[in-house]
OpenMM code with the backbone's topology and positions (N, CA, C; nanometers):
from openmm import Vec3, app, unit

residues = "MET LYS GLY LEU GLY ALA ARG LEU ALA LEU THR VAL LEU GLY ILE ALA LEU LEU ASN PRO PRO ALA GLY ALA ALA TYR GLU ARG LEU PRO VAL GLU PRO ASP GLU ASN LEU ARG VAL ASP GLU LEU TYR ASP HIS GLU ALA ARG MET PHE LEU MET LEU TYR SER LEU LYS GLY ASN GLY GLU VAL ASP TYR VAL THR ALA ARG MET VAL GLN GLU HIS ALA ARG SER HIS TYR GLY ASN PRO VAL TYR TYR THR GLU GLN TYR PRO LEU PHE TYR TRP TRP ASN HIS THR MET TRP ASN ASP PRO GLU GLN ASP GLY VAL ASN GLY ASN GLU LYS VAL TYR GLN GLU ASN VAL ALA PHE ASP ARG SER ARG TYR LYS PRO CYS VAL PHE ASN GLY GLN PRO CYS".split()
positions = [
    Vec3(-3.7961, -1.8791, -4.8303),
    Vec3(-3.7124, -1.8021, -4.7428),
    Vec3(-3.7392, -1.8375, -4.5968),
    Vec3(-3.8691, -1.8586, -4.5612),
    Vec3(-3.9036, -1.8971, -4.4248),
    Vec3(-3.8420, -2.0308, -4.3888),
    Vec3(-3.8445, -2.1235, -4.4813),
    Vec3(-3.7888, -2.2575, -4.4582),
    Vec3(-3.6388, -2.2526, -4.4356),
    Vec3(-3.5689, -2.1638, -4.5069),
    Vec3(-3.4240, -2.1504, -4.4929),
    Vec3(-3.3885, -2.0988, -4.3531),
    Vec3(-3.4635, -2.0017, -4.3042),
    Vec3(-3.4390, -1.9472, -4.1709),
    Vec3(-3.4641, -2.0512, -4.0621),
    Vec3(-3.5696, -2.1316, -4.0804),
    Vec3(-3.6017, -2.2351, -3.9823),
    Vec3(-3.4931, -2.3418, -3.9808),
    Vec3(-3.4435, -2.3800, -4.1008),
    Vec3(-3.3354, -2.4798, -4.1073),
    Vec3(-3.2078, -2.4257, -4.0425),
    Vec3(-3.1785, -2.2993, -4.0655),
    Vec3(-3.0595, -2.2386, -4.0061),
    Vec3(-3.0709, -2.2365, -3.8532),
    Vec3(-3.1893, -2.2009, -3.8036),
    Vec3(-3.2105, -2.1976, -3.6585),
    Vec3(-3.1976, -2.3380, -3.5991),
    Vec3(-3.2514, -2.4387, -3.6653),
    Vec3(-3.2402, -2.5766, -3.6172),
    Vec3(-3.0954, -2.6249, -3.6206),
    Vec3(-3.0207, -2.5861, -3.7224),
    Vec3(-2.8804, -2.6243, -3.7325),
    Vec3(-2.7999, -2.5635, -3.6188),
    Vec3(-2.8204, -2.4365, -3.5928),
    Vec3(-2.7485, -2.3695, -3.4835),
    Vec3(-2.7850, -2.4335, -3.3497),
    Vec3(-2.9132, -2.4621, -3.3283),
    Vec3(-2.9583, -2.5260, -3.2055),
    Vec3(-2.8966, -2.6644, -3.1908),
    Vec3(-2.8918, -2.7403, -3.2994),
    Vec3(-2.8319, -2.8739, -3.2969),
    Vec3(-2.6845, -2.8703, -3.2625),
    Vec3(-2.6117, -2.7764, -3.3193),
    Vec3(-2.4688, -2.7633, -3.2896),
    Vec3(-2.4489, -2.7254, -3.1429),
    Vec3(-2.5317, -2.6362, -3.0929),
    Vec3(-2.5196, -2.5940, -2.9529),
    Vec3(-2.5465, -2.7105, -2.8583),
    Vec3(-2.6416, -2.7970, -2.8918),
    Vec3(-2.6726, -2.9107, -2.8064),
    Vec3(-2.5664, -3.0193, -2.8133),
    Vec3(-2.5024, -3.0343, -2.9270),
    Vec3(-2.3994, -3.1365, -2.9437),
    Vec3(-2.2662, -3.0964, -2.8815),
    Vec3(-2.2402, -2.9681, -2.8689),
    Vec3(-2.1151, -2.9183, -2.8101),
    Vec3(-2.1431, -2.8638, -2.6711),
    Vec3(-2.1136, -2.9435, -2.5664),
    Vec3(-2.1394, -2.8932, -2.4318),
    Vec3(-2.0478, -2.7763, -2.4003),
    Vec3(-2.0873, -2.6925, -2.3070),
    Vec3(-2.0033, -2.5783, -2.2709),
    Vec3(-1.8698, -2.6238, -2.2144),
    Vec3(-1.7696, -2.5376, -2.2281),
    Vec3(-1.6362, -2.5693, -2.1788),
    Vec3(-1.6413, -2.5968, -2.0296),
    Vec3(-1.5684, -2.7007, -1.9879),
    Vec3(-1.5631, -2.7352, -1.8472),
    Vec3(-1.6729, -2.8300, -1.8043),
    Vec3(-1.7665, -2.8624, -1.8908),
    Vec3(-1.8756, -2.9499, -1.8523),
    Vec3(-1.8282, -3.0925, -1.8300),
    Vec3(-1.7165, -3.1317, -1.8894),
    Vec3(-1.6656, -3.2672, -1.8764),
    Vec3(-1.5897, -3.2856, -1.7447),
    Vec3(-1.5617, -3.1815, -1.6729),
    Vec3(-1.4828, -3.1906, -1.5516),
    Vec3(-1.5712, -3.2191, -1.4319),
    Vec3(-1.5143, -3.2962, -1.3385),
    Vec3(-1.5829, -3.3137, -1.2122),
    Vec3(-1.5723, -3.1831, -1.1355),
    Vec3(-1.6669, -3.1599, -1.0504),
    Vec3(-1.6664, -3.0371, -0.9704),
    Vec3(-1.5511, -3.0437, -0.8699),
    Vec3(-1.4766, -2.9354, -0.8596),
    Vec3(-1.3639, -2.9261, -0.7682),
    Vec3(-1.4135, -2.9334, -0.6240),
    Vec3(-1.3609, -3.0267, -0.5438),
    Vec3(-1.4049, -3.0333, -0.4039),
    Vec3(-1.3546, -2.9121, -0.3248),
    Vec3(-1.4259, -2.8786, -0.2200),
    Vec3(-1.3830, -2.7675, -0.1347),
    Vec3(-1.2508, -2.8036, -0.0680),
    Vec3(-1.1805, -2.7015, -0.0219),
    Vec3(-1.0516, -2.7248, 0.0428),
    Vec3(-1.0712, -2.8153, 0.1649),
    Vec3(-0.9889, -2.9196, 0.1752),
    Vec3(-1.0061, -3.0161, 0.2850),
    Vec3(-0.9737, -2.9572, 0.4220),
    Vec3(-1.0169, -3.0283, 0.5230),
    Vec3(-0.9871, -2.9933, 0.6609),
    Vec3(-0.8367, -3.0087, 0.6859),
    Vec3(-0.7826, -2.9297, 0.7775),
    Vec3(-0.6389, -2.9344, 0.8059),
    Vec3(-0.5934, -3.0707, 0.8571),
    Vec3(-0.6839, -3.1505, 0.9109),
    Vec3(-0.6475, -3.2838, 0.9590),
    Vec3(-0.6002, -3.3742, 0.8449),
    Vec3(-0.6364, -3.3412, 0.7219),
    Vec3(-0.5955, -3.4206, 0.6061),
    Vec3(-0.4668, -3.3683, 0.5427),
    Vec3(-0.4109, -3.2612, 0.5972),
    Vec3(-0.2880, -3.2039, 0.5422),
    Vec3(-0.1704, -3.2938, 0.5791),
    Vec3(-0.0874, -3.3247, 0.4771),
    Vec3(0.0273, -3.4123, 0.5008),
    Vec3(0.1609, -3.3390, 0.4898),
    Vec3(0.1631, -3.2235, 0.4248),
    Vec3(0.2879, -3.1499, 0.4107),
    Vec3(0.2568, -3.0081, 0.3636),
    Vec3(0.3589, -2.9234, 0.3688),
    Vec3(0.3464, -2.7878, 0.3171),
    Vec3(0.4792, -2.7489, 0.2547),
    Vec3(0.4725, -2.6642, 0.1549),
    Vec3(0.5915, -2.6178, 0.0833),
    Vec3(0.5814, -2.4680, 0.0638),
    Vec3(0.6967, -2.4040, 0.0534),
    Vec3(0.6996, -2.2621, 0.0191),
    Vec3(0.7778, -2.2473, -0.1091),
    Vec3(0.7152, -2.1903, -0.2106),
    Vec3(0.7795, -2.1657, -0.3395),
    Vec3(0.8350, -2.0233, -0.3365),
    Vec3(0.9669, -2.0130, -0.3190),
    Vec3(1.0302, -1.8816, -0.3081),
    Vec3(1.0192, -1.8016, -0.4376),
    Vec3(1.0271, -1.8697, -0.5512),
    Vec3(1.0233, -1.7995, -0.6797),
    Vec3(0.8879, -1.7369, -0.7055),
    Vec3(0.7820, -1.8102, -0.6783),
    Vec3(0.6462, -1.7613, -0.7051),
    Vec3(0.5832, -1.6941, -0.5826),
    Vec3(0.6497, -1.7015, -0.4683),
    Vec3(0.5970, -1.6498, -0.3422),
    Vec3(0.4592, -1.7084, -0.3130),
    Vec3(0.4554, -1.8428, -0.3172),
    Vec3(0.3308, -1.9140, -0.2911),
    Vec3(0.3537, -2.0174, -0.1823),
    Vec3(0.2553, -2.0304, -0.0955),
    Vec3(0.2567, -2.1289, 0.0119),
    Vec3(0.1639, -2.2419, -0.0305),
    Vec3(0.2173, -2.3621, -0.0409),
    Vec3(0.1411, -2.4770, -0.0887),
    Vec3(0.1097, -2.5709, 0.0267),
    Vec3(-0.0146, -2.6163, 0.0321),
    Vec3(-0.0554, -2.7150, 0.1315),
    Vec3(-0.0953, -2.8420, 0.0578),
    Vec3(-0.0383, -2.9538, 0.0987),
    Vec3(-0.0596, -3.0822, 0.0350),
    Vec3(-0.1493, -3.1679, 0.1234),
    Vec3(-0.2537, -3.2231, 0.0648),
    Vec3(-0.3534, -3.2996, 0.1392),
    Vec3(-0.3633, -3.4418, 0.0853),
    Vec3(-0.4112, -3.5309, 0.1711),
    Vec3(-0.4461, -3.6669, 0.1319),
    Vec3(-0.5940, -3.6856, 0.1616),
    Vec3(-0.6770, -3.6726, 0.0580),
    Vec3(-0.8218, -3.6840, 0.0778),
    Vec3(-0.8609, -3.8236, 0.1239),
    Vec3(-0.7864, -3.9239, 0.0792),
    Vec3(-0.8155, -4.0627, 0.1165),
    Vec3(-0.7622, -4.0956, 0.2553),
    Vec3(-0.6759, -4.0080, 0.3095),
    Vec3(-0.6217, -4.0317, 0.4424),
    Vec3(-0.5122, -4.1363, 0.4474),
    Vec3(-0.4551, -4.1704, 0.3313),
    Vec3(-0.3503, -4.2733, 0.3268),
    Vec3(-0.2096, -4.2136, 0.3156),
    Vec3(-0.1972, -4.0835, 0.3265),
    Vec3(-0.0668, -4.0184, 0.3178),
    Vec3(-0.0233, -3.9841, 0.1767),
    Vec3(-0.0964, -4.0322, 0.0773),
    Vec3(-0.0657, -4.0025, -0.0634),
    Vec3(-0.1286, -3.8687, -0.1008),
    Vec3(-0.0469, -3.7762, -0.1521),
    Vec3(-0.0958, -3.6425, -0.1871),
    Vec3(-0.1875, -3.6521, -0.3097),
    Vec3(-0.3123, -3.6050, -0.2924),
    Vec3(-0.4066, -3.6069, -0.4040),
    Vec3(-0.4848, -3.4756, -0.4172),
    Vec3(-0.4465, -3.3740, -0.3401),
    Vec3(-0.5120, -3.2439, -0.3465),
    Vec3(-0.4115, -3.1422, -0.2948),
    Vec3(-0.3918, -3.0335, -0.3698),
    Vec3(-0.2933, -2.9317, -0.3323),
    Vec3(-0.3557, -2.7941, -0.3511),
    Vec3(-0.3278, -2.7033, -0.2588),
    Vec3(-0.3694, -2.5638, -0.2735),
    Vec3(-0.2454, -2.4758, -0.2714),
    Vec3(-0.2520, -2.3614, -0.3391),
    Vec3(-0.1413, -2.2660, -0.3415),
    Vec3(-0.1960, -2.1259, -0.3158),
    Vec3(-0.1479, -2.0647, -0.2087),
    Vec3(-0.1883, -1.9292, -0.1708),
    Vec3(-0.0740, -1.8322, -0.1953),
    Vec3(-0.1082, -1.7114, -0.2341),
    Vec3(-0.0087, -1.6062, -0.2487),
    Vec3(0.0374, -1.5636, -0.1091),
    Vec3(0.1672, -1.5435, -0.0945),
    Vec3(0.2234, -1.4993, 0.0329),
    Vec3(0.2358, -1.3472, 0.0300),
    Vec3(0.1747, -1.2825, 0.1266),
    Vec3(0.1821, -1.1371, 0.1371),
    Vec3(0.3124, -1.0957, 0.2040),
    Vec3(0.3523, -1.1702, 0.3063),
    Vec3(0.4717, -1.1370, 0.3823),
    Vec3(0.5196, -1.2634, 0.4527),
    Vec3(0.6504, -1.2754, 0.4694),
    Vec3(0.7020, -1.3857, 0.5500),
    Vec3(0.8097, -1.3324, 0.6440),
    Vec3(0.8207, -1.4001, 0.7578),
    Vec3(0.9147, -1.3575, 0.8609),
    Vec3(0.9620, -1.4809, 0.9367),
    Vec3(1.0378, -1.4588, 1.0396),
    Vec3(1.0851, -1.5667, 1.1258),
    Vec3(1.0329, -1.5418, 1.2672),
    Vec3(0.9932, -1.6502, 1.3318),
    Vec3(0.9483, -1.6392, 1.4708),
    Vec3(1.0704, -1.6199, 1.5609),
    Vec3(1.0465, -1.5999, 1.6883),
    Vec3(1.1559, -1.5844, 1.7848),
    Vec3(1.2427, -1.7099, 1.7913),
    Vec3(1.1859, -1.8229, 1.7492),
    Vec3(1.2579, -1.9503, 1.7528),
    Vec3(1.3248, -1.9821, 1.6194),
    Vec3(1.3122, -1.8918, 1.5222),
    Vec3(1.3756, -1.9119, 1.3919),
    Vec3(1.2907, -1.9848, 1.2899),
    Vec3(1.1676, -2.0179, 1.3256),
    Vec3(1.0790, -2.0878, 1.2320),
    Vec3(1.0159, -1.9886, 1.1344),
    Vec3(0.9927, -2.0322, 1.0102),
    Vec3(0.9286, -1.9414, 0.9154),
    Vec3(0.7809, -1.9196, 0.9481),
    Vec3(0.7355, -1.7979, 0.9277),
    Vec3(0.5949, -1.7615, 0.9469),
    Vec3(0.5493, -1.6955, 0.8179),
    Vec3(0.4390, -1.7465, 0.7596),
    Vec3(0.3900, -1.6950, 0.6321),
    Vec3(0.2532, -1.6308, 0.6521),
    Vec3(0.2381, -1.5094, 0.6023),
    Vec3(0.1088, -1.4413, 0.6019),
    Vec3(0.0559, -1.4510, 0.4595),
    Vec3(-0.0524, -1.5251, 0.4430),
    Vec3(-0.1036, -1.5564, 0.3091),
    Vec3(-0.2410, -1.4966, 0.2871),
    Vec3(-0.2834, -1.5047, 0.1604),
    Vec3(-0.4217, -1.4695, 0.1261),
    Vec3(-0.5145, -1.5702, 0.1941),
    Vec3(-0.6377, -1.5312, 0.2182),
    Vec3(-0.7327, -1.6184, 0.2865),
    Vec3(-0.7629, -1.7435, 0.2051),
    Vec3(-0.7768, -1.7281, 0.0721),
    Vec3(-0.8128, -1.8407, -0.0134),
    Vec3(-0.7050, -1.8642, -0.1190),
    Vec3(-0.6940, -1.9887, -0.1664),
    Vec3(-0.5919, -2.0212, -0.2665),
    Vec3(-0.6171, -1.9554, -0.4022),
    Vec3(-0.5076, -1.9405, -0.4762),
    Vec3(-0.5125, -1.8952, -0.6148),
    Vec3(-0.5169, -2.0150, -0.7086),
    Vec3(-0.4487, -2.1235, -0.6699),
    Vec3(-0.4436, -2.2452, -0.7517),
    Vec3(-0.4812, -2.3673, -0.6690),
    Vec3(-0.5395, -2.4651, -0.7385),
    Vec3(-0.5720, -2.5953, -0.6815),
    Vec3(-0.5241, -2.7018, -0.7795),
    Vec3(-0.4684, -2.8110, -0.7286),
    Vec3(-0.4388, -2.9280, -0.8106),
    Vec3(-0.5243, -3.0407, -0.7554),
    Vec3(-0.6013, -3.1040, -0.8442),
    Vec3(-0.6840, -3.2170, -0.8030),
    Vec3(-0.7215, -3.2974, -0.9265),
    Vec3(-0.7183, -3.4279, -0.9123),
    Vec3(-0.7637, -3.5192, -1.0184),
    Vec3(-0.6913, -3.4906, -1.1510),
    Vec3(-0.5610, -3.4706, -1.1450),
    Vec3(-0.4741, -3.4454, -1.2621),
    Vec3(-0.5136, -3.3189, -1.3381),
    Vec3(-0.5724, -3.2239, -1.2673),
    Vec3(-0.6120, -3.0968, -1.3279),
    Vec3(-0.5689, -2.9841, -1.2349),
    Vec3(-0.5179, -2.8779, -1.2944),
    Vec3(-0.4818, -2.7586, -1.2181),
    Vec3(-0.5902, -2.6543, -1.2416),
    Vec3(-0.6446, -2.6023, -1.1342),
    Vec3(-0.7526, -2.5050, -1.1388),
    Vec3(-0.7013, -2.3694, -1.0933),
    Vec3(-0.7583, -2.2639, -1.1475),
    Vec3(-0.7221, -2.1268, -1.1116),
    Vec3(-0.8463, -2.0570, -1.0581),
    Vec3(-0.8280, -1.9849, -0.9481),
    Vec3(-0.9368, -1.9073, -0.8892),
    Vec3(-0.8900, -1.7623, -0.8758),
    Vec3(-0.8943, -1.6851, -0.9878),
    Vec3(-0.8417, -1.5487, -0.9841),
    Vec3(-0.9124, -1.4579, -0.8834),
    Vec3(-1.0348, -1.4896, -0.8482),
    Vec3(-1.1079, -1.4101, -0.7490),
    Vec3(-1.0601, -1.4407, -0.6075),
    Vec3(-0.9945, -1.5538, -0.5903),
    Vec3(-0.9479, -1.6004, -0.4594),
    Vec3(-1.0591, -1.5896, -0.3554),
    Vec3(-1.1730, -1.6506, -0.3903),
    Vec3(-1.2891, -1.6456, -0.3019),
    Vec3(-1.3329, -1.7842, -0.2564),
    Vec3(-1.2437, -1.8816, -0.2633),
    Vec3(-1.2760, -2.0173, -0.2212),
    Vec3(-1.3480, -2.0936, -0.3305),
    Vec3(-1.3621, -2.2227, -0.3092),
    Vec3(-1.4287, -2.3077, -0.4086),
    Vec3(-1.5780, -2.2799, -0.4046),
    Vec3(-1.6270, -2.2203, -0.5146),
    Vec3(-1.7702, -2.1882, -0.5222),
    Vec3(-1.8259, -2.2027, -0.6640),
    Vec3(-1.7480, -2.2633, -0.7534),
    Vec3(-1.7964, -2.2870, -0.8890),
    Vec3(-1.7412, -2.1932, -0.9934),
    Vec3(-1.6723, -2.0860, -0.9537),
    Vec3(-1.6196, -1.9922, -1.0540),
    Vec3(-1.4736, -2.0209, -1.0891),
    Vec3(-1.4188, -2.1327, -1.0424),
    Vec3(-1.2813, -2.1689, -1.0734),
    Vec3(-1.2715, -2.2119, -1.2191),
    Vec3(-1.1579, -2.1852, -1.2788),
    Vec3(-1.1351, -2.2182, -1.4204),
    Vec3(-1.0246, -2.3230, -1.4304),
    Vec3(-1.0394, -2.4120, -1.5270),
    Vec3(-0.9339, -2.5099, -1.5522),
    Vec3(-0.8154, -2.4360, -1.6126),
    Vec3(-0.7007, -2.4489, -1.5489),
    Vec3(-0.5787, -2.3814, -1.5930),
    Vec3(-0.4952, -2.4741, -1.6802),
    Vec3(-0.4868, -2.6021, -1.6408),
    Vec3(-0.4107, -2.6998, -1.7188),
    Vec3(-0.4652, -2.8387, -1.6894),
    Vec3(-0.4794, -2.9185, -1.7947),
    Vec3(-0.5296, -3.0548, -1.7815),
    Vec3(-0.4153, -3.1551, -1.7877),
    Vec3(-0.4451, -3.2766, -1.7443),
    Vec3(-0.3504, -3.3882, -1.7512),
    Vec3(-0.2157, -3.3514, -1.6915),
    Vec3(-0.2186, -3.2944, -1.5732),
    Vec3(-0.0957, -3.2543, -1.5053),
    Vec3(-0.0969, -3.3143, -1.3643),
    Vec3(0.0142, -3.3737, -1.3292),
    Vec3(0.0297, -3.4254, -1.1937),
    Vec3(0.1086, -3.3232, -1.1133),
    Vec3(0.0804, -3.3144, -0.9864),
    Vec3(0.1560, -3.2236, -0.9018),
    Vec3(0.2953, -3.2813, -0.8837),
    Vec3(0.3969, -3.2016, -0.9135),
    Vec3(0.5359, -3.2474, -0.9084),
    Vec3(0.6065, -3.1822, -0.7897),
    Vec3(0.6166, -3.2564, -0.6815),
    Vec3(0.6789, -3.2054, -0.5599),
    Vec3(0.8268, -3.1741, -0.5815),
    Vec3(0.8931, -3.2471, -0.6701),
    Vec3(1.0368, -3.2279, -0.6917),
    Vec3(1.0682, -3.0925, -0.7570),
    Vec3(0.9675, -3.0279, -0.8138),
    Vec3(0.9884, -2.8968, -0.8756),
    Vec3(1.0249, -2.7914, -0.7713),
    Vec3(0.9822, -2.8118, -0.6494),
    Vec3(1.0025, -2.7141, -0.5429),
    Vec3(1.1275, -2.7484, -0.4632),
    Vec3(1.2223, -2.6575, -0.4670),
    Vec3(1.3482, -2.6767, -0.3958),
    Vec3(1.3240, -2.6542, -0.2463),
    Vec3(1.3865, -2.7360, -0.1627),
    Vec3(1.3684, -2.7119, -0.0194),
    Vec3(1.4293, -2.5790, 0.0218),
    Vec3(1.3631, -2.5129, 0.1110),
    Vec3(1.4120, -2.3856, 0.1621),
    Vec3(1.5219, -2.4133, 0.2645),
    Vec3(1.6367, -2.3494, 0.2441),
    Vec3(1.7474, -2.3659, 0.3372),
    Vec3(1.7940, -2.2278, 0.3824),
    Vec3(1.8092, -2.2126, 0.5117),
    Vec3(1.8540, -2.0868, 0.5700),
    Vec3(1.9723, -2.1183, 0.6620),
    Vec3(2.0915, -2.0669, 0.6302),
    Vec3(2.2120, -2.0965, 0.7053),
    Vec3(2.2353, -2.2472, 0.7183),
    Vec3(2.2082, -2.3192, 0.6089),
    Vec3(2.2313, -2.4632, 0.6071),
    Vec3(2.1244, -2.5446, 0.6733),
    Vec3(2.0208, -2.4828, 0.7292),
    Vec3(1.9139, -2.5547, 0.7961),
    Vec3(1.7838, -2.5377, 0.7197),
    Vec3(1.6997, -2.6400, 0.7205),
    Vec3(1.5702, -2.6259, 0.6513),
    Vec3(1.4866, -2.5160, 0.7137),
    Vec3(1.4075, -2.4495, 0.6304),
    Vec3(1.3217, -2.3404, 0.6799),
    Vec3(1.2053, -2.3956, 0.7584),
] * unit.nanometer
topology = app.Topology()
chain = topology.addChain("A")
for resn in residues:
    res = topology.addResidue(resn, chain)
    for name in ("N", "CA", "C"):
        topology.addAtom(name, app.Element.getBySymbol(name[0]), res)
């Protein structure tokens, strides 16, 4: 009986060592880049999210995206859109992976993989038009 318990414990330990925890295969999500690397921004009217597109390599190619929830939006005296957003993003796209940060507390290791093998699709977002002019 003692031998059976020891074999069972070794089997469980072996399985645990062979199966790494979820997310261990992913590279660590980099912190949100400096605004100098931002190449564009989008507003998703349907989801009420403000997206910032970055080029980490600095070549103009979008390779990192953040999406913040919009609390309120308005127009400036000049007619330009003004967005009041959450301090930290809810979603990140990087390295063909979409990450979710439900705590919205910035990149600190508690982000969860939301979807794998996904490229950010800019064409999904319709341009904002107000009285025939871009927002």
